[in-house]
C-alpha positions in Angstrom: 25.1 -28.9 -6.4 28.0 -26.7 -7.4 29.1 -23.6 -5.6 27.9 -21.4 -8.4 24.6 -23.1 -8.6 24.0 -22.7 -4.8 25.1 -19.0 -5.0 22.7 -18.4 -8.0 19.8 -20.1 -6.3 20.4 -18.0 -3.1 20.5 -14.7 -5.1 17.4 -15.7 -7.0 15.5 -16.4 -3.8 16.6 -13.1 -2.2 15.4 -11.2 -5.3 12.0 -13.0 -5.2 11.6 -12.5 -1.5 12.7 -8.9 -1.8 10.4 -8.1 -4.6 7.4 -9.6 -2.7 8.4 -7.5 0.4 8.4 -4.3 -1.7 5.2 -5.0 -3.6 2.2 -2.6 -3.2 -0.4 -4.0 -0.8 -3.9 -2.7 -1.3 -7.0 -3.9 0.6 -10.5 -2.7 0.8 -13.5 -3.5 3.0 -17.0 -2.3 3.2 -20.2 -2.6 5.2 -22.2 -5.5 3.7 -25.7 -4.6 2.7 -24.9 -1.0 2.0 -26.7 0.4 -1.0 -23.9 2.5 -2.6 -26.2 3.5 -5.5 -28.0 6.0 -3.2 -24.9 8.1 -2.8 -24.3 11.0 -5.3 -22.1 13.5 -3.5 -19.0 13.6 -1.2 -17.0 16.0 0.9 -13.7 15.8 2.8 -14.0 15.8 6.6 -10.4 15.0 7.3 -7.6 15.5 4.9 -4.4 13.5 5.2 -1.8 15.0 7.5 1.6 14.6 5.9 5.0 16.2 6.3 4.9 17.0 2.6 2.1 19.3 1.5 2.5 18.1 -2.1 1.8 14.5 -1.0 -1.3 15.8 0.9 -2.6 17.5 -2.3 -1.8 14.4 -4.4 -3.9 12.2 -2.1 -6.8 14.6 -2.2 -6.6 15.0 -6.0 -6.3 11.2 -6.6 -9.2 10.3 -4.4 -11.3 13.1 -5.9 -10.5 11.9 -9.4 -11.4 8.3 -8.4 -14.7 9.2 -6.9 -15.7 11.6 -9.7 -14.8 9.0 -12.3 -17.5 6.8 -10.6 -20.2 9.5 -10.9 -19.9 11.1 -7.5 -19.8 14.9 -7.2 -17.5 16.8 -4.8 -19.5 19.3 -2.8 -18.7 21.8 0.0 -21.9 21.2 2.1 -24.6 18.6 2.7 -22.8 15.6 1.2 -24.1 12.0 1.0 -20.6 10.7 1.8 -17.8 12.0 4.0 -14.2 11.2 3.2 -11.3 11.0 5.8 -7.7 10.0 4.9 -4.7 9.1 7.0 -1.2 8.9 5.7 1.8 7.6 7.7 5.3 6.3 7.2 7.4 3.9 9.2 10.9 2.5 9.1 11.4 -1.2 8.4 14.5 -3.2 8.4 15.5 -6.4 6.7 18.6 -8.6 7.3 20.4 -10.1 4.3 22.9 -12.8 4.9 25.3 -14.0 2.2 27.5 -17.1 2.5 30.7 -17.5 0.6 29.9 -21.1 -0.3 32.7 -22.7 1.6 32.2 -24.7 4.7 28.8 -24.2 6.3 29.0 -26.7 9.2 28.9 -30.4 9.4 26.9 -30.9 6.2 29.7 -29.4 4.2 32.5 -31.5 5.6 33.2 -29.3 8.6 35.2 -26.7 6.6 35.0 -23.1 7.8 33.2 -20.5 5.7 32.1 -17.0 6.2 28.9 -15.2 6.2 28.2 -11.5 5.7 25.0 -9.9 7.1 23.8 -6.5 6.1 20.9 -4.5 7.5 18.8 -2.6 5.0 16.5 0.1 6.3 13.6 1.3 4.2 10.6 3.5 4.6 7.0 2.1 4.1 4.2 4.5 3.4 0.6 3.7 4.3 -2.5 5.4 3.1 -5.9 4.8 4.6 -9.1 6.2 3.1 -12.3 5.9 5.1 -15.8 6.7 3.7 -18.7 7.5 6.0 -22.4 7.8 5.4 -23.0 11.5 6.3 -26.5 10.9 7.7 -25.8 7.9 10.0 -22.1 8.7 10.6 -21.3 5.0 10.0 -18.2 3.9 8.3 -19.3 2.2 5.0 -15.9 1.6 3.2 -12.2 1.5 3.9 -9.3 1.3 1.6 -5.7 0.8 2.7 -2.4 0.8 0.7 1.2 0.2 1.8 4.3 0.4 -0.3 8.0 1.0 0.2 8.9 4.6 -0.6 11.8 5.5 -2.8 14.1 8.5 -2.7 12.5 9.6 -6.0 9.5 11.9 -5.4 8.1 11.3 -8.9 8.2 7.6 -8.4 6.4 8.0 -5.1 3.8 10.2 -6.7 3.3 7.6 -9.4 3.0 4.8 -6.9 0.5 6.9 -4.8 -1.7 7.4 -7.9 -1.5 3.7 -8.8 -2.5 2.8 -5.2 -5.6 5.0 -5.2 -6.6 3.7 -8.7 -6.2 0.1 -7.4 -8.0 1.0 -4.2 -11.1 2.3 -6.0 -11.0 -0.2 -8.9 -14.1 -2.0 -7.6 -15.8 1.0 -6.0 -18.6 1.1 -5.3 -19.0 -2.5 -4.4 -21.7 -4.1 -6.5 -25.1 -4.8 -5.0 -24.5 -8.5 -5.6 -21.3 -8.3 -3.5 -22.9 -6.1 -0.8 -25.7 -8.5 0.0 
């Protein structure tokens, strides 16, 4: 394999791995056997605590829109469902090592080459939305989403909206799935 081919393959693998690492990860879970058809109303019991009040409002608005689109009504008292959300960020790091293509140890004829390693730090945001039955106080549904945040607030708002849409795509779980 030529030097250029090895370098191209290495760059392609880094791009694929990097893209997978930065993809949005959305998961949901629910209490099996729950009859979601009985629920008609919802109310917030814990709004997400964020350092940015605009993000907090976006989470509330996006979740409200997702639930009302599924026929539920937002109320201020006596709800069927109680909503709690948690938002958090954390710093992650990744190491990227690039080889100049020369040397590389005994397999390459023992010539000396060089490697450059860089550390990339990025912020990952996580949103957790929990839904409780207001009468039993039992958790009946949970959605989580994690994604790398960018420095662009509009892009982050768009990604948040996409995460909530994806999170509630199959809500409420069908009776067939719940049994």
